[in-house]
Structures are given as structure tokens and as C-alpha cells.
C-alpha positions in Angstrom: 10.1 10.1 11.3 9.3 7.2 13.7 9.6 3.5 13.2 6.7 1.8 14.8 6.5 -2.0 15.3 3.4 -4.0 14.5 0.3 -3.1 16.4 -2.6 -5.3 17.5 -4.9 -6.0 14.6 -7.7 -3.9 16.3 -5.5 -0.9 16.3 -4.6 -1.0 12.6 -7.3 1.4 11.3 -6.6 3.9 14.1 -2.9 3.7 13.5 -3.2 4.0 9.7 -5.6 6.9 9.9 -2.9 8.9 11.6 -0.2 8.3 8.9 0.8 10.9 6.3 2.7 8.2 4.4 2.8 4.4 4.7 5.6 2.3 3.5 6.9 -1.2 3.2 10.3 -0.8 1.5 11.4 -4.4 1.7 13.7 -5.8 -1.1 13.2 -9.5 -0.1 9.5 -9.8 -0.1 7.9 -12.6 -2.3 4.2 -11.9 -1.8 2.4 -8.7 -0.7 2.3 -7.3 2.8 -1.2 -7.3 4.3 -0.6 -3.9 5.8 -0.6 -2.2 2.4 -4.3 -2.6 1.6 -5.1 -1.6 5.2 -3.1 1.6 4.9 -4.6 2.3 1.4 -8.1 1.9 2.7 -7.4 4.9 5.0 -6.4 7.0 2.0 -2.7 7.0 2.8 -0.2 6.9 0.0 2.4 4.2 0.2 6.1 3.9 -0.7 7.0 0.4 -1.7 9.6 -1.5 -3.6 9.0 -3.0 -7.0 9.3 -6.6 -5.8 6.8 -9.4 -5.2 3.2 -8.4 -5.2 3.8 -4.8 -4.0 3.4 -3.3 -7.5 -0.1 -4.7 -7.7 -1.0 -2.5 -4.7 1.4 0.4 -5.0 0.9 1.7 -8.5 3.6 4.3 -9.1 2.3 7.9 -9.1 -1.2 6.6 -8.6 -1.5 5.0 -5.2 2.0 5.8 -4.0 5.6 5.7 -5.2 7.6 2.6 -6.2 11.3 2.6 -5.5 14.1 0.0 -6.3 14.8 -2.4 -3.4 17.6 -1.8 -1.0 18.1 1.8 -2.1 18.0 4.1 0.9 18.7 7.2 -1.2 15.6 6.6 -3.3 13.6 5.9 -0.1 14.6 9.2 1.3 13.8 11.0 -2.0 10.3 9.3 -2.1 9.6 10.3 1.5 10.7 13.9 0.9 8.7 14.1 -2.3 5.4 12.9 -0.7 5.9 15.1 2.4 6.6 18.2 0.2 4.0 17.6 -2.5 0.6 17.8 -0.8 -1.2 17.5 -4.2 0.5 14.2 -5.0 -0.2 12.9 -1.5 -3.9 13.9 -2.0 -4.2 12.3 -5.4 -2.5 9.1 -4.3 -4.7 9.0 -1.2 -7.9 9.4 -3.2 -6.9 6.7 -5.6 -6.0 4.4 -2.7 -9.5 4.0 -1.4 -10.9 3.4 -4.8 -8.4 0.7 -5.6 -9.1 -1.1 -2.3 -12.9 -1.0 -2.9 -12.5 -2.3 -6.5 -9.8 -4.9 -5.9 -9.4 -5.9 -2.2 -12.9 -5.7 -0.6 -14.2 -9.0 0.8 -17.0 -8.9 -1.8 -14.5 -8.7 -4.7 -12.1 -11.3 -3.1 -15.0 -13.7 -2.5 -16.1 -13.4 -6.2 -12.6 -14.0 -7.4 -12.2 -17.1 -5.2 -15.5 -18.5 -6.5 -14.4 -18.1 -10.1 -11.1 -19.9 -9.3 -13.0 -22.7 -7.5 -15.5 -23.1 -10.3 -12.6 -23.3 -12.9 -11.0 -26.1 -10.8 -14.2 -28.2 -10.7 
């Protein structure tokens, strides 16, 4: 396992394509990290905590695994499970790309924003 600091935005896709598992196990997050949809778009399952907006992106057993915040034992268990279960990794990875296309593509985001703006007018 290797901890890698933030890369240049242009390197994100190359970086994410080389991951077996992505993760953002932060227990203090209020929103949703931008990196999660980027990693999902590459078909990489994610381990995330069930705080903030993370559960909207990391759907437990579908796009990755959700763990409680600040629980290093559960984090290790989730990493081990995804590394050992190739079928689970594959299922989650396949669902990842579909979720990103259906919920986080610029076309979808633009349509959602237009609806919000129209409701405000």
C-alpha cells in the first residue's frame, strides 16, 4: 500500500486508471470529495466512510464499501476484502462507471442545475 499525495489535475485519469482500490476514509468530511467520481469513472471501487456526501457516491456493496469513520480496523478489513475478492472488485468497478454516467456527467449536472434555476425563478 502506498499513500500518494494529490496529483496535478491532468494526471488524475492516468493515476486513477492504475488503482485497484480508491479510498477517501475521512470521518470529518461535510461534502463529497471530488476525487471519488473521478476514480469511479475509471471503474475503480472505492472505500469511503458513511459521512457527508460520500454515501451518495459510494454505495455499499455496489460501487464500493462504506465503513464507519475513524475505524482503522474496518478500513483494513475493507481493503483486504476488496483485494482478495476479485469478483466484488469487478462488480463494484462495473457499477462505478454506470453511476458516474447516470449521475455525475456534465450533461446530467447541467440538466439538474437548469431545473434548480428554473424553480428559483
